N, C-alpha and C positions, 0 to 999 in steps of 0.2 A: 837539763835533759829535755829534748824536744818531744812534744806529744806525738803519739803514733798517728800516722796518716792512713786511716782505714775507711772503707766504704762498703756498703751492701745495698744493692738495689734489685728490686723485682719489677718485672714489667709483663703484663698479661694482656693480649689482644685476642681477637677471634682467630688469628693466624699463628701466634706463637705464645709461649710461656717461658720466660727467660729470667734467671737469677744470676747475678754476679756478685761475688764478694772478693775483696782484695786488700792487700797491704802494700803501699808504695815502698816501704822500707823493709822489703823481704829479702829472700835469697834465690828467687826464681822458681819456687815450688809451684807445680801446676796440677790441678785436678779438673779435667775438662771432659764434658760429655755433651755433644750437640747433636749426635746422630749422624754426623757427616764426618767420615774418617779423615779426609784431607784437611778439613777445617779444624778438626781437633788437633791435628799435627801442627798447623800454623799457629794456633793459639798457645799450644804447649811451648813451641820454640819462642814465641813472643814473650811468654812469661820468663823462660830461661834466660833470654838475652837482655831483658829489661830489668831483671832482678826483682820483679813484682811477684809477690805470692798471689796466685789467681785461682779462683774456683768459679767455674761456669757450668750451669745446667740449662740446657735449652731443649725444648720440645716444640717442633714446628710442623707445618703442613708439608712434610717432605714428599707426600704423594702428589703434590702439585709440582713443586720444584724446590731447589735449595735457597732461592732468592730471599724469601721472607726471613728465614732463620739466620742467614748470614748478615743481612742488613740490620735486623733487629738486635742481634748480638753486638754489632758495631755501635748501635744506639746506646745500649745499656752499658757497655764497656766504657764508652766515652763519658757518659754521665757519671759512672762510678769513679773514674779517675778525676774528673772535675770536682766531684764532691770531696774526695780524699785530699785534694790539693787545698781546699778551703780558700783562704784569702791570698794564697800564693806568697806569703811572707817568706823572704829569704831564698827563694828558688833561683836557679840560673836562668830559666825561662826559655833559652834557645838550645837546640840540639841539631846536629847534622851528622850524617854518616855516608861514606862511600862503602858499599858492601859487595864484595866479590862472592860469587857462587859458581865455581868452575868457569864456564864460558860467558857467564852473565856478570854485568856490573850494574848495580842499582845505586841511585842517589836519593836519600830521604832527608828533608830539611823541615824543621818543626819550630814554631813559635807559639808558646802558650800565651797568646796575646789577648784572649777574650773575644777575638774576632774570628768567625768561622769562615774558612776558605779552603778549597782543595784544588790543586793543580796536579793532574795525573797524566803522565805522558808515557805511553807504552806502545810497542809495535801494534799495528793493526792485524786483525785476524789471527790471534794467537790460539793454538789448539786448546781444547779442554784437557783437564788433568783427570783422566778417568771419566767420571760422571760430573766433575766439578768444572763449570764454565769459568774460564779465566777472567771474564768480565766481572765476575762477582768480587774479585779483589778490589776493583774500583768502587763497587757498591759498599763494601765494608769500609774502605778508607773514607768515603764521603760521609757515611753515617757516623763513623768514629770522630772525624775532625769537626763536624758540625755540632755534635753533642758534647765534645770536649771544649768547644769554642776555641779552636786553634787554627792557625795557618799551617797547612800541611802541603808540602810539595813532594811528590813521589814520581820517580822517573827511572825507566830502564835505559841506560846509556847504550848498551848493546847486550844481546843475548839471543839464544835460539830455543832453548828447552823451556817449556811452559812451567814445569815444576820448579826449575831453578829460578825463573823470573819471579814467581809468586813468593818463593821462600826468601829470596834476596830482599824483596820489598817488606815482608813481615819482620825479618831480622833487622833490616835497616831502620824500620819504624821503632823496633824495640830499643836499639842502641841510641837512636836520636832522643827517644823519650827518656831513657835512663839519664842522659846528660841534662835534659831540660828540667826534670823534676828534682834534681839534686839540690840540696841546701848548701849555700855558700856562706860561711860565717862573715864574709866581707859585705854581704848584701844587707843593707838596712831597709826594712820595709819591703816594698815590692820593687823589682827592677824595671821601673818605668818613670820617666819624667812627669807623667800624668799622675803618678802616685796611685794608680789603680790599674788592674788588669782584669 
């Protein structure tokens, strides 16, 4: 019986106070409260489609804007998943997803390599989603990938609706991550010729 892959991290700054707890081997249960309705929606569907049980509590300087809360949540979520993965023994390591959302098609490709990198390609000048600037999707992805220490490539191949584009990226990330964190009984140690990730 494999040990449970759990993590709980708290991070407090002058701008935000964020706590994340999760189980990588869950069923997609979500308990999210960031004070940003659209972001709550994205994190809830992220949990649902990654099958990660996820609890997020975030209080941020929303009177300034949403940036610090979104970015710092990405930081803590990336750190928590990295902690829960431990030494990455037996994981698949790679994940990829082509994710349709009506008129939108997103591609998300992930490598839990231990090397932080984000390549994010989306149309220029995408409208805000209500009060949520679309550019914050990139800020989240960057903070998440750098603190997870993963190579992450996110791309909108085509699309028009800002909500659909954001949702396709978050769902694509969830599905790619679900693949990458899975344990494969054929993998001995870590999936790297360097024998370290």
